[in-house]
LUMDO-16694 format. One record per residue (C-alpha): x negated, y negated, z. Coordinates in pm, 1 decimal. Layout:
<sites>
- X	Y	Z .
...
</sites>
This chain:
<sites>
- -31.1	17.9	-43.1 .
- -107.5	-329.3	-67.2 .
- -137.9	-609.8	138.1 .
- -41.7	-938.9	37.6 .
- -198.4	-1252.6	136.2 .
- -6.7	-1553.5	260.9 .
- -124.4	-1937.8	257.5 .
- 54.5	-2133.8	458.8 .
- 11.5	-2531.9	399.4 .
- -32.0	-2710.6	690.8 .
- 52.9	-3126.7	744.4 .
- -193.6	-3127.2	1037.7 .
- -462.4	-3383.3	973.8 .
- -770.6	-3298.3	1156.5 .
- -858.4	-2959.3	1048.1 .
- -1261.5	-2832.1	950.0 .
- -1202.9	-2860.2	581.2 .
- -1008.8	-3241.5	576.7 .
- -1281.1	-3372.2	803.3 .
- -1556.1	-3245.8	551.2 .
- -1343.7	-3384.1	263.5 .
- -1363.6	-3716.8	477.5 .
- -1710.0	-3656.9	549.0 .
- -1767.9	-3628.4	134.8 .
- -1594.4	-3937.6	63.8 .
- -1783.2	-4135.4	338.9 .
- -2118.9	-4054.0	162.9 .
- -1964.7	-4172.4	-181.4 .
- -2096.4	-4563.0	-126.0 .
- -2387.1	-4415.4	69.7 .
- -2470.7	-4211.3	-236.0 .
- -2437.9	-4515.9	-493.9 .
- -2613.9	-4738.5	-308.4 .
- -2916.6	-4498.9	-289.5 .
- -2897.4	-4437.7	-681.5 .
- -2882.7	-4824.7	-757.5 .
- -3174.8	-4878.6	-501.8 .
- -3369.3	-4607.4	-702.4 .
- -3392.3	-4381.5	-388.2 .
- -3342.0	-4047.1	-610.2 .
- -3435.9	-3773.2	-366.7 .
- -3162.7	-3921.4	-81.2 .
- -2936.9	-3967.8	-347.7 .
- -3007.9	-3594.8	-475.0 .
- -2982.7	-3500.6	-101.5 .
- -2657.3	-3671.9	-46.8 .
- -2501.5	-3511.8	-415.3 .
- -2645.7	-3148.4	-267.3 .
- -2474.9	-3193.0	66.1 .
- -2163.4	-3325.8	-101.2 .
- -2158.5	-3012.6	-324.5 .
- -2161.0	-2763.4	-57.0 .
- -1908.6	-2949.0	190.6 .
- -1643.1	-2911.2	-111.6 .
- -1713.8	-2599.7	-178.9 .
- -1708.7	-2528.3	221.3 .
- -1382.4	-2727.3	246.0 .
- -1209.8	-2506.8	-11.5 .
- -1313.2	-2160.1	120.3 .
- -1261.0	-2242.8	520.3 .
- -902.8	-2417.6	412.4 .
- -810.8	-2068.0	272.5 .
- -966.4	-1879.3	478.2 .
- -836.5	-2025.3	804.5 .
- -522.9	-2117.1	641.9 .
- -569.3	-2503.0	669.5 .
- -457.5	-2571.5	310.1 .
- -279.0	-2899.3	389.0 .
- -142.4	-3182.4	183.1 .
- -406.4	-3439.9	270.7 .
- -654.7	-3174.6	173.7 .
- -511.3	-3116.2	-144.2 .
- -566.9	-3518.5	-208.5 .
- -889.9	-3548.6	-43.3 .
- -1051.4	-3281.9	-223.6 .
- -993.0	-3402.3	-577.3 .
- -1030.5	-3782.2	-502.6 .
- -1364.2	-3759.8	-325.8 .
- -1472.0	-3546.7	-674.3 .
- -1368.0	-3813.2	-872.6 .
- -1514.6	-4100.2	-625.8 .
- -1865.9	-3923.1	-684.4 .
- -1818.8	-3880.9	-1049.2 .
- -1733.6	-4231.0	-1063.5 .
- -2023.8	-4353.1	-841.2 .
- -2248.6	-4141.7	-1059.3 .
- -2100.9	-4288.1	-1386.6 .
- -2151.9	-4650.8	-1237.7 .
- -2494.0	-4534.1	-1083.4 .
- -2703.1	-4411.6	-1387.4 .
- -2507.1	-4658.5	-1619.3 .
- -2623.9	-4911.0	-1425.3 .
- -3017.9	-4775.3	-1484.9 .
- -2924.9	-4682.3	-1851.8 .
- -2967.8	-4296.6	-1797.4 .
- -2621.5	-4250.5	-1900.4 .
- -2508.0	-4440.0	-2249.8 .
- -2232.7	-4703.8	-2196.7 .
- -1985.9	-4516.3	-2440.8 .
- -2026.4	-4180.4	-2253.2 .
- -1930.8	-4384.5	-1966.1 .
- -1626.5	-4488.4	-2110.4 .
- -1509.5	-4172.9	-2284.7 .
- -1478.3	-4031.9	-1929.1 .
- -1353.3	-4321.9	-1759.6 .
- -1083.2	-4333.5	-2047.3 .
- -993.8	-3983.8	-1939.6 .
- -902.7	-4059.0	-1608.8 .
- -727.3	-4380.0	-1723.3 .
- -465.5	-4134.0	-1949.1 .
- -437.1	-3914.6	-1624.3 .
- -346.6	-4216.2	-1414.9 .
- -91.7	-4302.3	-1657.2 .
- 62.0	-3952.3	-1638.2 .
- 61.9	-3936.3	-1287.4 .
- 227.7	-4229.0	-1316.3 .
- 471.8	-4088.3	-1598.3 .
- 527.5	-3774.8	-1353.7 .
- 634.9	-4000.4	-1020.2 .
- 912.9	-4179.4	-1276.7 .
- 1083.7	-3842.6	-1323.9 .
- 1005.4	-3722.4	-932.5 .
- 728.2	-3470.0	-1023.0 .
- 415.6	-3488.7	-786.1 .
- 70.6	-3507.2	-946.1 .
- -21.1	-3180.7	-1158.8 .
- -240.9	-2934.6	-989.4 .
- -598.7	-2875.5	-1086.2 .
- -650.6	-2623.6	-1337.9 .
- -923.1	-2362.1	-1359.9 .
- -1065.6	-2606.9	-1699.8 .
- -1080.9	-2916.5	-1519.2 .
- -1288.3	-2726.8	-1227.6 .
- -1503.4	-2657.1	-1461.6 .
- -1552.4	-2951.8	-1612.5 .
- -1631.7	-3119.6	-1260.5 .
- -1819.9	-2827.3	-1213.7 .
- -2021.3	-2923.8	-1560.9 .
- -2014.0	-3300.4	-1452.8 .
- -2175.0	-3231.5	-1135.1 .
- -2477.6	-3018.6	-1259.0 .
- -2525.7	-3276.1	-1539.1 .
- -2554.2	-3610.9	-1323.5 .
- -2801.5	-3447.9	-1070.6 .
- -3032.6	-3338.9	-1351.7 .
- -3015.4	-3641.0	-1574.4 .
- -3097.2	-3850.6	-1267.2 .
- -3437.2	-3619.5	-1237.7 .
- -3492.6	-3646.9	-1602.5 .
- -3533.8	-4026.6	-1501.1 .
- -3958.6	-4034.4	-1550.7 .
- -4235.6	-3863.8	-1735.2 .
- -4345.3	-3499.8	-1753.1 .
- -4221.8	-3141.6	-1791.0 .
- -3984.5	-3153.4	-1508.7 .
- -3807.6	-3484.1	-1648.0 .
- -3815.9	-3309.9	-1989.9 .
- -3637.5	-2973.5	-1887.0 .
- -3412.8	-3164.3	-1668.3 .
- -3297.3	-3378.9	-1950.3 .
- -3210.5	-3055.0	-2181.3 .
- -3036.3	-2882.3	-1932.5 .
- -2840.4	-3231.4	-1786.8 .
- -2763.9	-3311.9	-2112.4 .
- -2623.9	-2991.3	-2207.2 .
- -2387.3	-2974.7	-1901.7 .
- -2288.6	-3321.2	-2003.2 .
- -2170.0	-3214.8	-2299.2 .
- -1979.0	-2912.8	-2173.2 .
- -1834.9	-3125.5	-1866.2 .
- -1722.7	-3415.8	-2117.7 .
- -1544.0	-3192.7	-2409.4 .
- -1371.3	-2984.0	-2071.7 .
- -1303.6	-3310.4	-1947.4 .
- -1134.1	-3397.5	-2224.8 .
- -974.4	-3078.2	-2333.9 .
- -805.4	-3057.1	-1945.4 .
- -649.4	-3390.1	-1960.3 .
- -494.0	-3309.2	-2326.9 .
- -347.0	-2968.1	-2151.1 .
- -216.6	-3236.6	-1889.4 .
- -70.3	-3444.2	-2120.0 .
- 76.6	-3146.5	-2295.5 .
- 253.0	-3020.6	-1961.1 .
- 361.3	-3391.9	-1876.0 .
- 508.9	-3394.6	-2209.0 .
- 679.8	-3104.3	-2174.5 .
- 864.8	-3203.6	-1827.5 .
- 975.4	-3523.6	-1896.2 .
- 1121.4	-3337.1	-2231.1 .
- 1255.8	-3094.1	-2022.0 .
- 1392.8	-3354.4	-1757.5 .
- 1556.7	-3576.4	-2073.3 .
- 1722.2	-3226.6	-2199.3 .
- 1866.8	-3166.0	-1848.1 .
- 2065.0	-3491.8	-1848.7 .
</sites>
């Protein structure tokens, strides 16, 4: 007989996973300041700690049945803010070209419009899908590698090769996931309109 695991959503705020997510959010301005001041080693450490806490908050929330509404908001918010701060910092330092930053920001703007449309029709924001997670995963690997590529020698050259590979895949998947969200929103709104 197979035992089925149940996930209970809680409205508790002070859970270990939520505290980890809040700590990630607090790290965002520190991370951006470190990038802008060219303290790359410290910036990479903050980013690495953020990645570990991102992994842990989800794992612990599922294991301890501490999945919460707040956690569902904090986790993707922290991911997006780290991506945004990295885009700003790396573009400011001319490590990333402006066109790539604008392409990623345009996708975010498109999703904000979709969330607004969903709210107008009484729907919650769409759940993060596997494609969106894969895109974020690629971008979160691309940015530290591109930060490491800011220098001379074999290590920065190698970091640039892998960093741009991850950035290419991440950007493509990011837009693909965004287009799928638009299709999903369109279907919901269309179904809503035919039901009236």
